[in-house]
C-alpha positions as CSV (number, residue, x, y, z in Angstrom):
1,X,109.8,95.9,94.7
2,X,112.4,98.6,94.0
3,X,115.7,98.1,95.9
4,X,118.3,100.2,94.2
5,X,119.9,97.0,92.9
6,X,119.4,95.3,89.5
7,X,117.6,92.0,90.0
8,X,119.1,89.1,88.0
9,X,118.7,85.3,87.7
10,X,120.5,82.4,86.2
11,X,119.2,79.1,84.9
12,X,121.4,76.1,84.3
13,X,120.8,72.8,82.6
14,X,123.4,70.1,82.9
15,X,125.9,72.7,84.1
16,X,125.4,74.9,81.1
17,X,124.1,78.5,81.5
18,X,120.9,78.7,79.4
19,X,119.7,82.0,80.8
20,X,119.7,83.6,77.4
21,X,116.9,81.3,76.3
22,X,114.7,82.8,79.0
23,X,115.6,86.5,79.0
24,X,112.9,87.6,76.4
25,X,110.2,85.4,77.9
26,X,110.6,84.9,81.6
27,X,108.2,87.1,83.6
28,X,108.4,85.4,87.0
29,X,110.5,82.8,88.9
30,X,109.0,81.7,92.2
31,X,111.0,79.4,94.6
32,X,109.6,77.9,97.8
33,X,112.2,76.6,100.3
34,X,110.4,74.5,102.9
35,X,111.6,73.0,106.1
36,X,110.5,69.4,105.6
37,X,107.3,68.3,107.2
38,X,106.4,66.2,104.1
39,X,106.9,69.2,101.8
40,X,109.7,69.7,99.4
41,X,111.3,72.7,97.7
42,X,109.3,73.9,94.6
43,X,109.8,76.3,91.8
44,X,107.5,77.9,89.2
45,X,108.9,79.6,86.1
46,X,106.4,81.7,84.1
47,X,107.1,82.4,80.4
48,X,105.3,84.9,78.2
49,X,103.8,82.9,75.3
50,X,102.2,86.0,73.7
51,X,102.7,84.8,70.1
52,X,102.9,81.0,70.7
53,X,106.4,81.1,69.4
54,X,108.0,79.2,72.3
55,X,108.9,75.6,71.4
56,X,106.7,73.3,73.4
57,X,108.4,72.3,76.7
58,X,108.0,68.9,78.2
59,X,108.2,67.6,81.8
60,X,111.4,65.9,82.7
61,X,114.0,68.6,82.4
62,X,116.4,69.3,85.4
63,X,117.2,73.0,85.9
64,X,119.4,74.8,88.5
65,X,118.1,78.3,89.6
66,X,120.0,81.2,91.0
67,X,118.5,84.6,92.1
68,X,120.3,87.8,93.2
69,X,121.4,91.2,92.2
70,X,124.0,92.3,89.7
71,X,125.7,94.5,92.3
72,X,125.9,91.8,94.9
73,X,126.0,88.3,93.3
74,X,123.7,85.3,93.2
75,X,122.2,83.0,95.7
76,X,121.7,79.3,94.8
77,X,118.0,78.3,95.0
78,X,118.4,74.7,94.2
79,X,118.1,72.1,91.4
80,X,114.6,71.2,90.3
81,X,113.0,68.5,88.2
82,X,110.3,70.0,86.0
83,X,107.3,67.8,86.8
84,X,104.5,69.7,85.2
85,X,104.0,72.1,82.2
86,X,100.9,74.3,82.4
87,X,99.6,76.3,79.5
88,X,97.4,79.2,80.6
89,X,95.6,82.3,79.2
90,X,94.7,85.0,78.6
91,X,97.3,86.3,78.7
92,X,99.1,83.5,77.0
93,X,101.7,81.9,79.3
94,X,103.5,78.7,80.0
95,X,104.4,77.7,83.6
96,X,107.2,75.2,84.3
97,X,106.5,73.6,87.7
98,X,109.3,71.7,89.4
99,X,110.2,70.0,92.7
100,X,113.6,69.5,94.3
101,X,115.8,67.2,92.2
102,X,115.8,63.6,93.4
103,X,112.5,63.7,95.2
104,X,110.8,61.6,92.6
105,X,113.5,59.0,92.9
106,X,112.5,58.1,96.5
107,X,110.6,54.8,96.6
108,X,106.9,55.7,97.1
109,X,105.4,52.2,96.9
110,X,104.6,50.4,100.2
111,X,107.5,48.2,101.5
112,X,107.3,45.5,104.2
113,X,110.6,45.4,106.1
114,X,112.0,45.0,109.6
115,X,114.8,47.0,111.1
116,X,116.5,45.6,114.3
117,X,119.2,47.5,116.2
118,X,120.0,49.7,113.2
119,X,121.0,53.4,113.4
120,X,119.1,56.2,111.7
121,X,122.3,56.7,109.6
122,X,122.1,53.0,108.4
123,X,118.4,53.2,107.7
124,X,118.4,56.4,105.7
125,X,121.7,55.5,104.0
126,X,120.0,52.3,102.7
127,X,116.9,54.1,101.5
128,X,118.9,56.9,99.8
129,X,121.1,54.3,98.1
130,X,118.1,52.4,96.7
131,X,117.1,55.7,95.0
132,X,120.5,56.8,93.9
133,X,120.6,59.7,96.3
134,X,123.4,60.9,98.6
135,X,122.7,61.4,102.3
136,X,123.6,64.1,104.7
137,X,122.7,63.8,108.4
138,X,123.3,66.5,110.9
139,X,124.5,66.5,114.5
140,X,124.2,63.2,116.4
141,X,121.1,62.0,114.6
142,X,123.0,59.5,112.5
143,X,124.1,57.5,115.5
144,X,120.7,57.1,117.2
145,X,120.0,53.3,117.3
146,X,116.4,52.0,116.9
147,X,115.9,48.7,118.7
148,X,113.2,47.5,116.4
149,X,111.0,49.1,113.7
150,X,108.4,47.6,111.3
151,X,108.1,49.3,107.9
152,X,104.8,48.8,106.2
153,X,104.8,52.1,104.3
154,X,107.0,53.5,101.5
155,X,110.5,54.8,102.0
156,X,109.1,58.3,101.5
157,X,106.6,57.9,104.3
158,X,109.1,56.1,106.6
159,X,111.6,59.0,106.3
160,X,108.9,61.5,107.4
161,X,107.9,59.2,110.2
162,X,111.5,59.3,111.5
163,X,111.4,63.1,110.9
164,X,108.4,63.5,113.2
165,X,109.7,61.1,115.8
166,X,113.1,62.7,116.3
167,X,112.2,66.3,115.7
168,X,114.2,66.6,112.5
169,X,113.9,68.3,109.1
170,X,113.9,65.7,106.2
171,X,114.0,66.8,102.6
172,X,115.6,66.1,99.4
173,X,117.9,68.9,98.2
174,X,119.9,68.7,94.9
175,X,119.8,64.9,94.8
176,X,120.7,64.5,98.4
177,X,118.6,63.3,101.3
178,X,119.0,65.8,104.1
179,X,118.1,64.9,107.7
180,X,119.0,67.6,110.3
181,X,117.8,68.6,113.7
182,X,114.9,71.1,113.6
183,X,115.9,74.2,115.6
184,X,119.5,72.8,115.7
185,X,121.0,75.9,114.0
186,X,123.5,73.7,112.2
187,X,123.8,72.5,108.7
188,X,124.1,68.8,107.8
189,X,127.9,69.3,107.6
190,X,127.9,70.5,111.2
191,X,128.5,74.2,110.4
192,X,126.9,76.7,112.8
193,X,124.0,78.6,111.1
194,X,124.2,82.3,111.8
195,X,121.3,84.1,113.4
196,X,120.0,86.9,111.3
197,X,119.1,90.1,113.3
198,X,116.3,92.1,111.7
199,X,114.7,95.4,112.8
200,X,111.7,97.4,111.5
201,X,113.7,98.8,108.5
202,X,114.0,95.3,107.1
203,X,110.3,94.7,106.9
204,X,107.5,95.6,104.5
205,X,104.2,94.1,105.7
206,X,104.3,91.7,108.7
207,X,102.0,89.9,111.1
208,X,102.7,87.9,114.3
209,X,100.0,85.6,115.7
210,X,99.9,84.2,119.3
211,X,97.5,81.4,120.1
212,X,95.0,82.2,122.9
213,X,96.3,79.6,125.2
214,X,99.0,76.8,125.4
215,X,98.1,73.6,123.6
216,X,99.3,71.1,126.2
217,X,101.2,70.8,129.4
218,X,102.7,67.4,128.5
219,X,102.8,64.8,125.8
220,X,102.5,61.1,126.7
221,X,103.7,58.2,124.5
222,X,103.4,54.5,125.2
223,X,105.9,51.7,124.5
224,X,105.8,47.9,124.8
225,X,107.9,46.3,127.5
226,X,108.8,42.9,126.1
227,X,110.4,41.7,129.3
228,X,107.3,42.3,131.5
229,X,104.8,42.0,128.6
230,X,103.1,45.3,129.6
231,X,102.4,48.6,127.9
232,X,104.2,51.5,129.7
233,X,104.0,55.3,129.3
234,X,106.5,58.1,129.3
235,X,105.8,61.9,129.6
236,X,107.5,64.9,128.2
237,X,106.3,68.1,130.1
238,X,106.7,71.7,129.0
239,X,106.7,73.3,132.4
240,X,104.2,75.0,134.6
241,X,103.1,78.3,133.0
242,X,103.6,80.2,129.8
243,X,104.9,83.8,129.5
244,X,101.5,85.2,130.1
245,X,101.0,83.3,133.4
246,X,98.5,80.9,132.0
247,X,98.6,77.3,133.3
248,X,99.4,74.7,130.7
249,X,96.6,72.5,129.5
250,X,96.2,68.7,130.1
251,X,98.4,66.0,128.5
252,X,98.2,65.0,124.8
253,X,98.6,61.3,124.2
254,X,100.2,60.0,121.0
255,X,98.6,57.1,119.2
256,X,100.3,53.9,118.5
257,X,102.8,51.9,120.7
258,X,106.5,52.5,120.3
259,X,109.2,49.8,120.6
260,X,111.2,51.2,123.5
261,X,111.2,53.8,126.2
262,X,113.8,55.9,124.4
263,X,111.8,55.9,121.1
264,X,108.6,56.9,122.9
265,X,110.4,59.7,124.8
266,X,111.9,61.0,121.6
267,X,108.5,61.1,119.9
268,X,106.9,62.8,122.9
269,X,109.6,65.4,123.0
270,X,109.4,66.0,119.3
271,X,105.6,66.5,119.5
272,X,105.9,68.9,122.4
273,X,108.4,71.0,120.5
274,X,106.1,71.1,117.5
275,X,103.2,72.2,119.8
276,X,105.3,74.9,121.4
277,X,106.5,76.3,118.0
278,X,102.9,76.5,116.8
279,X,101.9,78.7,119.7
280,X,103.4,81.7,117.8
281,X,103.5,82.1,114.0
282,X,104.6,85.0,111.9
283,X,104.7,86.2,108.3
284,X,107.3,88.8,107.2
285,X,107.5,90.4,103.8
286,X,111.0,91.9,103.6
287,X,111.5,95.5,102.4
288,X,114.2,94.1,100.1
289,X,114.1,90.7,98.5
290,X,116.8,88.6,100.1
291,X,117.3,85.3,98.3
292,X,120.2,84.4,100.6
293,X,117.7,83.6,103.5
294,X,116.8,79.9,103.7
295,X,114.4,77.7,105.5
296,X,115.5,76.9,109.0
297,X,117.2,80.3,109.2
298,X,117.2,81.6,112.8
299,X,115.9,85.2,113.0
300,X,116.1,87.5,116.0
301,X,113.6,90.4,115.6
302,X,114.5,93.6,117.5
303,X,113.4,97.2,117.9
304,X,109.7,96.5,117.5
305,X,107.5,95.7,120.6
306,X,106.7,93.1,123.2
307,X,104.8,90.3,121.3
308,X,106.9,90.8,118.2
309,X,110.5,91.0,119.3
310,X,112.1,87.7,119.8
311,X,113.4,84.5,118.2
312,X,111.8,82.9,115.1
313,X,112.7,80.0,112.8
314,X,111.9,80.3,109.1
315,X,109.6,77.4,108.2
316,X,109.2,78.5,104.6
317,X,111.1,81.1,102.6
318,X,109.5,82.2,99.3
319,X,111.7,84.1,96.9
320,X,110.0,85.6,93.8
321,X,111.7,87.3,90.9
322,X,109.2,89.5,88.9
323,X,110.5,91.1,85.8
324,X,108.4,94.2,86.2
325,X,109.2,94.9,89.9
326,X,112.2,93.0,91.2
327,X,112.7,90.3,93.9
328,X,110.3,89.8,96.8
329,X,111.0,87.6,99.8
330,X,108.3,86.3,102.2
331,X,109.2,84.4,105.3
332,X,106.7,82.2,107.1
333,X,108.0,81.6,110.6
334,X,107.3,79.7,113.8
335,X,108.6,80.4,117.3
336,X,112.1,79.0,118.0
337,X,112.1,75.8,120.1
338,X,111.1,75.5,123.8
339,X,113.7,77.2,126.0
340,X,115.7,78.6,123.1
341,X,117.3,82.0,123.5
342,X,118.8,82.8,120.2
343,X,120.7,85.7,121.5
344,X,122.6,83.4,123.9
345,X,122.6,80.1,121.9
346,X,123.9,81.3,118.6
347,X,127.6,81.7,118.1
348,X,127.4,83.7,114.9
349,X,125.3,86.7,113.9
350,X,124.5,88.6,110.7
351,X,123.2,92.1,111.3
352,X,122.4,94.0,108.1
353,X,122.4,97.8,108.7
354,X,119.3,99.7,107.7
355,X,117.5,97.8,105.0
356,X,120.5,95.9,103.6
357,X,120.3,92.3,102.6
358,X,122.4,89.3,103.6
359,X,123.9,89.7,100.1
360,X,125.3,93.1,101.1
361,X,127.2,91.5,103.9
362,X,128.5,88.6,101.8
363,X,129.6,91.0,99.0
364,X,131.5,93.1,101.4
365,X,133.3,90.2,103.0
366,X,131.5,90.2,106.3
367,X,131.2,86.5,106.4
368,X,131.2,84.4,109.6
369,X,133.2,81.1,109.4
370,X,131.5,78.4,107.3
371,X,128.7,80.9,106.2
372,X,129.2,79.8,102.5
373,X,128.2,76.3,103.6
374,X,124.8,77.9,104.5
375,X,124.5,80.5,101.7
376,X,126.3,79.1,98.7
377,X,127.0,81.9,96.2
378,X,128.5,82.1,92.8
């Protein structure tokens, strides 16, 4: 969509800029940045193969992608392993489909293993090391000790089991296993993530959906007490009524038996947070493509109406460069976590004026501390 800026992209291979090889042929670059949940970041590069003159590409290449504007600079989208090459027509085209670099290196075959009194940092560090990945763990997650854990699945599935249990976002980014607190508003390095304040001028099409009633009033999880040889239960309750005055529903019980009260409580709390986030979902098409916005970005919507204004967390950010029209950004969001007040909790804010982008602020030097840790730019 027109923005008044000149959309540009850069593609790197092995640290070398190979954009010139794409300029005459690239019609679209689409990048999905996803907040874990078993999904990874993806890219699709579409090439015009009108005369079948492009040398045949093969899976296996690793490409770094940047999107932005000539007047503002570039936002780093990530490094991707090209896993599939798709030939389509008519019109004749080639699509290069990739996923976040390093994801395929994670061990995906079942493993039988026991962990006793090991921290999340130790467990994830071991798994990442087996795959040649780095590891970055945010907040206090690394120090959480798990008394006992049986692994009968692959490392890949074990990581996402820990993600669900402790309310985290687990994903592989640029050859590094990232494990950060969902809704934590901090990067893996501990830098505070700024809240982005948006108003009606920033949006194209949008929709906000509220569920008809709360999903549950509490989540129950059980654990095995070795001392007394008995199964015990813990609850994590959300409170009495929702904002509409409706009484919360009955409890939801998690399947399986956890190894300790602390582990069961963490799983119950994580599940309740997920249920609360799902009570409100939103989809925002921005008036100007803004590739500086990432998944897990906190957003505070203002100036609209009751039912729309409030705090959201970006669950998926899709940035699409289209040669004929520019850059488009679509944000799929969920409500911020239970009890969150982004206006009070966040220490830093980015407030574009009118229909500016985050890139406008960065290019003019309006950068909160550590913001480049969140939005790396060239």
